VEXPA-853261 format. One record per atom (N, C-alpha, C): residue number from 1; residue in three letters; atom name; x, y, z. Coordinates in Angstrom, 2 decimals, decimal comma. Example, Ala and Ser with C-alpha at 12.3 -4.5 7.8 and 13.67 -1.06 7.14 Angstrom:
<rs>
+-----+---------+-------+---------+---------+---------+
: num : residuo : atomo :       X :       Y :       Z :
+-----+---------+-------+---------+---------+---------+
:   1 :     ALA :     N :   13,19 :   -5,69 :    7,80 :
:   1 :     ALA :    CA :   12,30 :   -4,50 :    7,80 :
:   1 :     ALA :     C :   13,20 :   -3,30 :    7,80 :
:   2 :     SER :     N :   12,85 :   -2,25 :    7,08 :
:   2 :     SER :    CA :   13,67 :   -1,06 :    7,14 :
:   2 :     SER :     C :   12,90 :    0,03 :    7,87 :
+-----+---------+-------+---------+---------+---------+
</rs>
This chain:
<rs>
+-----+---------+-------+---------+---------+---------+
: num : residuo : atomo :       X :       Y :       Z :
+-----+---------+-------+---------+---------+---------+
:   1 :     MET :     N :   75,35 :   91,17 :  109,48 :
:   1 :     MET :    CA :   76,74 :   91,03 :  109,10 :
:   1 :     MET :     C :   76,97 :   89,61 :  108,58 :
:   2 :     GLU :     N :   77,68 :   89,54 :  107,48 :
:   2 :     GLU :    CA :   77,96 :   88,26 :  106,84 :
:   2 :     GLU :     C :   79,08 :   87,53 :  107,58 :
:   3 :     ARG :     N :   78,89 :   86,25 :  107,77 :
:   3 :     ARG :    CA :   79,93 :   85,43 :  108,41 :
:   3 :     ARG :     C :   81,06 :   85,18 :  107,42 :
:   4 :     ARG :     N :   82,30 :   85,35 :  107,88 :
:   4 :     ARG :    CA :   83,46 :   85,17 :  107,00 :
:   4 :     ARG :     C :   83,98 :   83,73 :  107,09 :
:   5 :     ASP :     N :   84,44 :   83,24 :  105,97 :
:   5 :     ASP :    CA :   85,10 :   81,94 :  105,97 :
:   5 :     ASP :     C :   86,60 :   82,16 :  106,18 :
:   6 :     ARG :     N :   87,33 :   81,10 :  106,29 :
:   6 :     ARG :    CA :   88,78 :   81,18 :  106,57 :
:   6 :     ARG :     C :   89,53 :   81,97 :  105,50 :
:   7 :     LEU :     N :   89,19 :   81,73 :  104,23 :
:   7 :     LEU :    CA :   89,87 :   82,46 :  103,15 :
:   7 :     LEU :     C :   89,53 :   83,94 :  103,19 :
:   8 :     GLY :     N :   88,31 :   84,26 :  103,58 :
:   8 :     GLY :    CA :   87,91 :   85,66 :  103,71 :
:   8 :     GLY :     C :   88,68 :   86,36 :  104,82 :
:   9 :     ILE :     N :   88,88 :   85,68 :  105,92 :
:   9 :     ILE :    CA :   89,65 :   86,24 :  107,03 :
:   9 :     ILE :     C :   91,10 :   86,46 :  106,60 :
:  10 :     ILE :     N :   91,66 :   85,50 :  105,88 :
:  10 :     ILE :    CA :   93,04 :   85,63 :  105,40 :
:  10 :     ILE :     C :   93,15 :   86,82 :  104,46 :
:  11 :     ALA :     N :   92,20 :   86,96 :  103,54 :
:  11 :     ALA :    CA :   92,22 :   88,08 :  102,61 :
:  11 :     ALA :     C :   92,10 :   89,41 :  103,36 :
:  12 :     ASP :     N :   91,26 :   89,47 :  104,39 :
:  12 :     ASP :    CA :   91,13 :   90,68 :  105,20 :
:  12 :     ASP :     C :   92,44 :   91,04 :  105,88 :
:  13 :     ILE :     N :   93,08 :   90,05 :  106,48 :
:  13 :     ILE :    CA :   94,36 :   90,29 :  107,17 :
:  13 :     ILE :     C :   95,41 :   90,79 :  106,19 :
:  14 :     LEU :     N :   95,51 :   90,15 :  105,04 :
:  14 :     LEU :    CA :   96,50 :   90,55 :  104,05 :
:  14 :     LEU :     C :   96,23 :   91,95 :  103,51 :
:  15 :     ASP :     N :   94,97 :   92,28 :  103,34 :
:  15 :     ASP :    CA :   94,60 :   93,62 :  102,87 :
:  15 :     ASP :     C :   94,95 :   94,68 :  103,92 :
:  16 :     ILE :     N :   94,70 :   94,37 :  105,18 :
:  16 :     ILE :    CA :   95,00 :   95,28 :  106,28 :
:  16 :     ILE :     C :   96,51 :   95,51 :  106,39 :
:  17 :     ALA :     N :   97,30 :   94,47 :  106,15 :
:  17 :     ALA :    CA :   98,74 :   94,53 :  106,35 :
:  17 :     ALA :     C :   99,52 :   95,00 :  105,14 :
:  18 :     LYS :     N :   98,84 :   95,48 :  104,10 :
:  18 :     LYS :    CA :   99,56 :   95,85 :  102,87 :
:  18 :     LYS :     C :  100,58 :   96,96 :  103,08 :
:  19 :     ASP :     N :  100,33 :   97,87 :  104,03 :
:  19 :     ASP :    CA :  101,26 :   98,97 :  104,31 :
:  19 :     ASP :     C :  102,04 :   98,76 :  105,60 :
:  20 :     GLY :     N :  101,88 :   97,59 :  106,21 :
:  20 :     GLY :    CA :  102,56 :   97,29 :  107,47 :
:  20 :     GLY :     C :  101,64 :   97,55 :  108,64 :
:  21 :     VAL :     N :  101,61 :   96,63 :  109,58 :
:  21 :     VAL :    CA :  100,71 :   96,73 :  110,72 :
:  21 :     VAL :     C :  101,27 :   95,92 :  111,89 :
:  22 :     LYS :     N :  101,04 :   96,41 :  113,10 :
:  22 :     LYS :    CA :  101,41 :   95,64 :  114,28 :
:  22 :     LYS :     C :  100,29 :   94,64 :  114,56 :
:  23 :     LYS :     N :  100,61 :   93,62 :  115,34 :
:  23 :     LYS :    CA :   99,65 :   92,55 :  115,58 :
:  23 :     LYS :     C :   98,36 :   93,06 :  116,26 :
:  24 :     THR :     N :   98,50 :   93,99 :  117,18 :
:  24 :     THR :    CA :   97,32 :   94,52 :  117,87 :
:  24 :     THR :     C :   96,38 :   95,23 :  116,91 :
:  25 :     GLU :     N :   96,96 :   96,03 :  116,03 :
:  25 :     GLU :    CA :   96,14 :   96,74 :  115,03 :
:  25 :     GLU :     C :   95,48 :   95,76 :  114,08 :
:  26 :     MET :     N :   96,22 :   94,74 :  113,67 :
:  26 :     MET :    CA :   95,68 :   93,69 :  112,81 :
:  26 :     MET :     C :   94,49 :   93,01 :  113,50 :
:  27 :     MET :     N :   94,66 :   92,74 :  114,76 :
:  27 :     MET :    CA :   93,64 :   92,08 :  115,56 :
:  27 :     MET :     C :   92,33 :   92,89 :  115,57 :
:  28 :     TYR :     N :   92,44 :   94,18 :  115,84 :
:  28 :     TYR :    CA :   91,26 :   95,03 :  115,93 :
:  28 :     TYR :     C :   90,61 :   95,28 :  114,57 :
:  29 :     LYS :     N :   91,42 :   95,57 :  113,57 :
:  29 :     LYS :    CA :   90,87 :   95,87 :  112,25 :
:  29 :     LYS :     C :   90,25 :   94,66 :  111,58 :
:  30 :     ALA :     N :   90,80 :   93,47 :  111,83 :
:  30 :     ALA :    CA :   90,26 :   92,24 :  111,24 :
:  30 :     ALA :     C :   89,23 :   91,58 :  112,15 :
:  31 :     ASN :     N :   88,99 :   92,18 :  113,32 :
:  31 :     ASN :    CA :   88,02 :   91,66 :  114,28 :
:  31 :     ASN :     C :   88,35 :   90,22 :  114,70 :
:  32 :     LEU :     N :   89,58 :   90,05 :  115,19 :
:  32 :     LEU :    CA :   90,06 :   88,74 :  115,62 :
:  32 :     LEU :     C :   90,37 :   88,76 :  117,11 :
:  33 :     SER :     N :   90,31 :   87,60 :  117,73 :
:  33 :     SER :    CA :   90,77 :   87,46 :  119,11 :
:  33 :     SER :     C :   92,30 :   87,40 :  119,10 :
:  34 :     PHE :     N :   92,90 :   87,53 :  120,28 :
:  34 :     PHE :    CA :   94,36 :   87,46 :  120,36 :
:  34 :     PHE :     C :   94,86 :   86,11 :  119,84 :
:  35 :     LYS :     N :   94,20 :   85,05 :  120,24 :
:  35 :     LYS :    CA :   94,59 :   83,69 :  119,83 :
:  35 :     LYS :     C :   94,49 :   83,54 :  118,31 :
:  36 :     GLN :     N :   93,41 :   84,05 :  117,72 :
:  36 :     GLN :    CA :   93,25 :   83,97 :  116,27 :
:  36 :     GLN :     C :   94,34 :   84,77 :  115,56 :
:  37 :     ALA :     N :   94,65 :   85,95 :  116,07 :
:  37 :     ALA :    CA :   95,70 :   86,78 :  115,47 :
:  37 :     ALA :     C :   97,04 :   86,06 :  115,53 :
:  38 :     GLN :     N :   97,32 :   85,40 :  116,66 :
:  38 :     GLN :    CA :   98,55 :   84,62 :  116,80 :
:  38 :     GLN :     C :   98,61 :   83,51 :  115,75 :
:  39 :     ASP :     N :   97,53 :   82,75 :  115,67 :
:  39 :     ASP :    CA :   97,49 :   81,60 :  114,77 :
:  39 :     ASP :     C :   97,60 :   82,02 :  113,30 :
:  40 :     TYR :     N :   96,82 :   83,02 :  112,92 :
:  40 :     TYR :    CA :   96,85 :   83,47 :  111,52 :
:  40 :     TYR :     C :   98,20 :   84,08 :  111,16 :
:  41 :     SER :     N :   98,76 :   84,91 :  112,03 :
:  41 :     SER :    CA :  100,04 :   85,54 :  111,70 :
:  41 :     SER :     C :  101,14 :   84,48 :  111,55 :
:  42 :     LYS :     N :  101,11 :   83,48 :  112,41 :
:  42 :     LYS :    CA :  102,10 :   82,40 :  112,31 :
:  42 :     LYS :     C :  101,92 :   81,61 :  111,01 :
:  43 :     ALA :     N :  100,68 :   81,27 :  110,68 :
:  43 :     ALA :    CA :  100,40 :   80,49 :  109,47 :
:  43 :     ALA :     C :  100,73 :   81,28 :  108,20 :
:  44 :     LEU :     N :  100,38 :   82,56 :  108,19 :
:  44 :     LEU :    CA :  100,61 :   83,37 :  106,99 :
:  44 :     LEU :     C :  102,08 :   83,69 :  106,77 :
:  45 :     THR :     N :  102,84 :   83,82 :  107,85 :
:  45 :     THR :    CA :  104,28 :   84,04 :  107,68 :
:  45 :     THR :     C :  104,96 :   82,75 :  107,21 :
:  46 :     SER :     N :  104,50 :   81,61 :  107,71 :
:  46 :     SER :    CA :  105,12 :   80,35 :  107,27 :
:  46 :     SER :     C :  104,79 :   80,04 :  105,81 :
:  47 :     CYS :     N :  103,66 :   80,52 :  105,31 :
:  47 :     CYS :    CA :  103,29 :   80,36 :  103,90 :
:  47 :     CYS :     C :  103,87 :   81,46 :  103,02 :
:  48 :     LYS :     N :  104,58 :   82,39 :  103,65 :
:  48 :     LYS :    CA :  105,21 :   83,51 :  102,95 :
:  48 :     LYS :     C :  104,20 :   84,46 :  102,32 :
:  49 :     LEU :     N :  102,99 :   84,55 :  102,92 :
:  49 :     LEU :    CA :  102,01 :   85,53 :  102,49 :
:  49 :     LEU :     C :  102,20 :   86,84 :  103,26 :
:  50 :     LEU :     N :  102,75 :   86,74 :  104,45 :
:  50 :     LEU :    CA :  103,12 :   87,88 :  105,29 :
:  50 :     LEU :     C :  104,60 :   87,76 :  105,61 :
:  51 :     TYR :     N :  105,25 :   88,87 :  105,82 :
:  51 :     TYR :    CA :  106,61 :   88,83 :  106,34 :
:  51 :     TYR :     C :  106,73 :   89,81 :  107,49 :
:  52 :     VAL :     N :  107,70 :   89,56 :  108,34 :
:  52 :     VAL :    CA :  107,92 :   90,38 :  109,52 :
:  52 :     VAL :     C :  108,98 :   91,40 :  109,21 :
:  53 :     ASN :     N :  108,63 :   92,64 :  109,47 :
:  53 :     ASN :    CA :  109,53 :   93,76 :  109,24 :
:  53 :     ASN :     C :  109,79 :   94,37 :  110,61 :
:  54 :     GLY :     N :  110,97 :   94,20 :  111,17 :
:  54 :     GLY :    CA :  111,25 :   94,69 :  112,51 :
:  54 :     GLY :     C :  112,03 :   95,98 :  112,52 :
:  55 :     ASN :     N :  111,36 :   97,06 :  112,86 :
:  55 :     ASN :    CA :  112,02 :   98,36 :  112,98 :
:  55 :     ASN :     C :  112,12 :   98,73 :  114,45 :
:  56 :     ASP :     N :  113,28 :   99,14 :  114,89 :
:  56 :     ASP :    CA :  113,56 :   99,59 :  116,26 :
:  56 :     ASP :     C :  112,92 :   98,69 :  117,34 :
:  57 :     GLY :     N :  113,02 :   97,38 :  117,15 :
:  57 :     GLY :    CA :  112,55 :   96,44 :  118,15 :
:  57 :     GLY :     C :  111,08 :   96,07 :  118,08 :
:  58 :     SER :     N :  110,29 :   96,77 :  117,27 :
:  58 :     SER :    CA :  108,88 :   96,44 :  117,16 :
:  58 :     SER :     C :  108,66 :   95,48 :  115,98 :
:  59 :     VAL :     N :  107,65 :   94,65 :  116,10 :
:  59 :     VAL :    CA :  107,33 :   93,67 :  115,05 :
:  59 :     VAL :     C :  106,20 :   94,23 :  114,20 :
:  60 :     VAL :     N :  106,47 :   94,38 :  112,92 :
:  60 :     VAL :    CA :  105,47 :   94,88 :  111,98 :
:  60 :     VAL :     C :  105,27 :   93,82 :  110,90 :
:  61 :     TYR :     N :  104,02 :   93,46 :  110,67 :
:  61 :     TYR :    CA :  103,68 :   92,49 :  109,64 :
:  61 :     TYR :     C :  103,33 :   93,23 :  108,36 :
:  62 :     GLN :     N :  103,84 :   92,72 :  107,24 :
:  62 :     GLN :    CA :  103,54 :   93,34 :  105,96 :
:  62 :     GLN :     C :  103,25 :   92,26 :  104,93 :
:  63 :     THR :     N :  102,30 :   92,55 :  104,08 :
:  63 :     THR :    CA :  101,89 :   91,60 :  103,05 :
:  63 :     THR :     C :  102,99 :   91,48 :  102,00 :
:  64 :     SER :     N :  103,32 :   90,25 :  101,64 :
:  64 :     SER :    CA :  104,32 :   89,99 :  100,60 :
:  64 :     SER :     C :  103,68 :   90,11 :   99,23 :
:  65 :     GLU :     N :  104,48 :   90,01 :   98,20 :
:  65 :     GLU :    CA :  103,96 :   90,03 :   96,83 :
:  65 :     GLU :     C :  103,03 :   88,84 :   96,60 :
:  66 :     LYS :     N :  103,41 :   87,70 :   97,15 :
:  66 :     LYS :    CA :  102,56 :   86,49 :   97,06 :
:  66 :     LYS :     C :  101,22 :   86,74 :   97,76 :
:  67 :     GLY :     N :  101,25 :   87,44 :   98,89 :
:  67 :     GLY :    CA :  100,03 :   87,78 :   99,62 :
:  67 :     GLY :     C :   99,15 :   88,74 :   98,84 :
:  68 :     ASN :     N :   99,77 :   89,73 :   98,18 :
:  68 :     ASN :    CA :   99,01 :   90,66 :   97,35 :
:  68 :     ASN :     C :   98,32 :   89,93 :   96,20 :
:  69 :     GLU :     N :   98,99 :   88,96 :   95,63 :
:  69 :     GLU :    CA :   98,40 :   88,16 :   94,56 :
:  69 :     GLU :     C :   97,21 :   87,35 :   95,08 :
:  70 :     PHE :     N :   97,34 :   86,82 :   96,30 :
:  70 :     PHE :    CA :   96,23 :   86,09 :   96,92 :
:  70 :     PHE :     C :   95,00 :   86,98 :   97,06 :
:  71 :     VAL :     N :   95,20 :   88,21 :   97,56 :
:  71 :     VAL :    CA :   94,08 :   89,15 :   97,75 :
:  71 :     VAL :     C :   93,42 :   89,46 :   96,41 :
:  72 :     LYS :     N :   94,23 :   89,71 :   95,41 :
:  72 :     LYS :    CA :   93,71 :   90,02 :   94,07 :
:  72 :     LYS :     C :   92,86 :   88,87 :   93,53 :
:  73 :     ARG :     N :   93,38 :   87,66 :   93,64 :
:  73 :     ARG :    CA :   92,63 :   86,49 :   93,13 :
:  73 :     ARG :     C :   91,38 :   86,21 :   93,97 :
:  74 :     HIS :     N :   91,44 :   86,45 :   95,26 :
:  74 :     HIS :    CA :   90,28 :   86,25 :   96,12 :
:  74 :     HIS :     C :   89,16 :   87,21 :   95,74 :
:  75 :     ARG :     N :   89,52 :   88,48 :   95,49 :
:  75 :     ARG :    CA :   88,52 :   89,47 :   95,06 :
:  75 :     ARG :     C :   87,89 :   89,08 :   93,73 :
:  76 :     ASN :     N :   88,73 :   88,62 :   92,79 :
:  76 :     ASN :    CA :   88,20 :   88,20 :   91,48 :
:  76 :     ASN :     C :   87,24 :   87,04 :   91,63 :
:  77 :     LEU :     N :   87,58 :   86,09 :   92,47 :
:  77 :     LEU :    CA :   86,71 :   84,92 :   92,68 :
:  77 :     LEU :     C :   85,39 :   85,34 :   93,33 :
:  78 :     LYS :     N :   85,45 :   86,22 :   94,32 :
:  78 :     LYS :    CA :   84,22 :   86,70 :   94,95 :
:  78 :     LYS :     C :   83,33 :   87,42 :   93,96 :
:  79 :     GLY :     N :   83,94 :   88,22 :   93,10 :
:  79 :     GLY :    CA :   83,17 :   88,93 :   92,06 :
:  79 :     GLY :     C :   82,56 :   87,97 :   91,06 :
:  80 :     PHE :     N :   83,29 :   86,95 :   90,72 :
:  80 :     PHE :    CA :   82,82 :   85,93 :   89,79 :
:  80 :     PHE :     C :   81,62 :   85,19 :   90,38 :
:  81 :     LEU :     N :   81,69 :   84,86 :   91,67 :
:  81 :     LEU :    CA :   80,61 :   84,12 :   92,30 :
:  81 :     LEU :     C :   79,35 :   84,96 :   92,51 :
:  82 :     LYS :     N :   79,51 :   86,26 :   92,66 :
:  82 :     LYS :    CA :   78,36 :   87,14 :   92,83 :
:  82 :     LYS :     C :   77,62 :   87,37 :   91,51 :
:  83 :     ALA :     N :   78,35 :   87,28 :   90,40 :
:  83 :     ALA :    CA :   77,76 :   87,57 :   89,08 :
:  83 :     ALA :     C :   76,87 :   86,47 :   88,58 :
+-----+---------+-------+---------+---------+---------+
</rs>
C-alpha cells in the first residue's frame, strides 16, 4: 500500500464527502484516526473546502465547490506526474 501525503489525504476526504458524510464514516473510509478526522475536518471547513450541513441535529460534512475543484486539480497533477 502506498503511503499518502497530506494533500492526498485531503483529496481522499473531499472525494468521500462529495455527497455528504458524517465524521465517523469519513474517518473509516479515509482510514483516519479520530484525532486526524477532527483536525482535518476543522482545517478543511476553515479553508471552505468542506461545509457543515446540519439536518435534524446531526452534523454532515459536504465538499464545497472549491473542494471539488481541489480534487479535480489534484487528480490532474497526479496524472501529470505519472506520465
